[in-house]
C-alpha positions in Angstrom: -75.0 -109.9 34.4 -74.0 -111.9 37.0 -76.2 -112.0 40.4 -75.1 -109.9 43.9 -76.2 -110.0 47.1 -76.6 -106.9 49.3 -75.8 -107.0 52.3 -78.8 -105.4 55.4 -76.9 -106.0 58.0 -76.3 -108.7 60.8 -75.4 -111.1 58.1 -78.3 -110.9 56.1 -78.0 -110.2 52.8 -80.8 -109.8 50.1 -80.4 -110.5 46.1 -80.0 -106.9 44.9 -81.9 -108.2 41.8 -84.6 -108.8 43.3 -85.7 -104.9 44.9 -88.1 -103.2 43.6 -88.1 -100.6 46.2 -86.3 -99.6 49.5 -88.6 -97.0 51.6 -89.1 -95.7 55.2 -91.4 -97.4 57.7 -92.7 -94.8 59.1 -95.3 -93.7 56.7 -98.9 -94.9 57.3 -99.1 -96.3 52.9 -95.7 -98.1 54.0 -97.5 -99.5 58.0 -100.1 -101.0 55.5 -98.6 -102.7 53.1 -96.1 -104.2 56.0 -99.6 -105.5 58.1 -100.8 -106.9 55.0 -97.7 -108.7 53.8 -97.3 -110.3 57.5 -100.9 -111.2 57.6 -99.5 -113.1 53.9 -97.0 -114.5 55.5 -94.7 -112.6 53.3 -92.5 -111.0 55.3 -88.7 -111.5 56.4 -88.0 -109.5 59.1 -83.4 -108.9 59.1 -83.5 -106.7 62.2 -82.1 -109.1 64.4 -85.0 -108.0 67.2 -83.6 -104.1 66.4 -85.4 -101.1 65.4 -87.0 -101.2 61.6 -85.4 -98.8 59.9 -85.9 -99.9 56.0 -88.2 -101.4 54.5 -87.5 -103.4 51.1 -89.8 -104.6 48.3 -88.9 -107.5 46.5 -90.4 -108.7 43.2 -91.6 -111.2 44.7 -94.0 -109.5 46.6 -92.0 -109.8 49.9 -91.3 -107.5 52.3 -88.0 -107.7 53.9 -87.3 -105.5 57.0 -84.0 -104.1 57.9 -82.3 -102.5 60.6 -80.3 -100.1 58.1 -81.1 -97.2 56.8 -82.4 -96.4 53.6 -79.9 -94.4 52.5 -77.0 -96.9 54.1 -78.6 -100.0 51.8 -79.1 -97.4 49.0 -75.2 -96.7 49.2 -74.6 -99.7 48.6 -76.4 -100.7 45.5 -74.4 -97.4 43.9 -71.5 -98.4 45.1 -71.4 -101.9 43.8 -73.1 -100.4 40.3 -70.4 -97.9 40.1 -68.0 -100.5 40.5 -66.2 -102.2 38.0 -65.8 -105.9 37.7 -63.6 -107.5 36.3 -64.6 -110.9 34.7 -63.5 -114.4 35.1 -61.6 -116.2 32.4 -62.9 -119.3 32.0 -60.1 -121.8 31.5 -59.0 -122.6 28.0 -59.1 -118.8 26.8 -55.9 -117.5 27.7 -54.3 -115.9 24.5 -51.4 -118.0 23.1 -48.1 -116.3 23.6 
């Protein structure tokens, strides 16, 4: 499986395989989780100064703030997972003929 990056707006990308959850930022538990991660210097702000609309939780415990809606980000993940990629052919693997 080839790793791929998930575009989260403003030329920012996240390794899609590292994303555990994508949630909205408005609930009290999410706000508390972001505040606790910020106290540990584990927050990556990818909003480029815009309003935070999605919070991505990574498997490393880091929190990513994004300016795109969670539905937009998950739609991009779904589109990528449903697309059929053609595996590259390695040198020398071309059949004779």
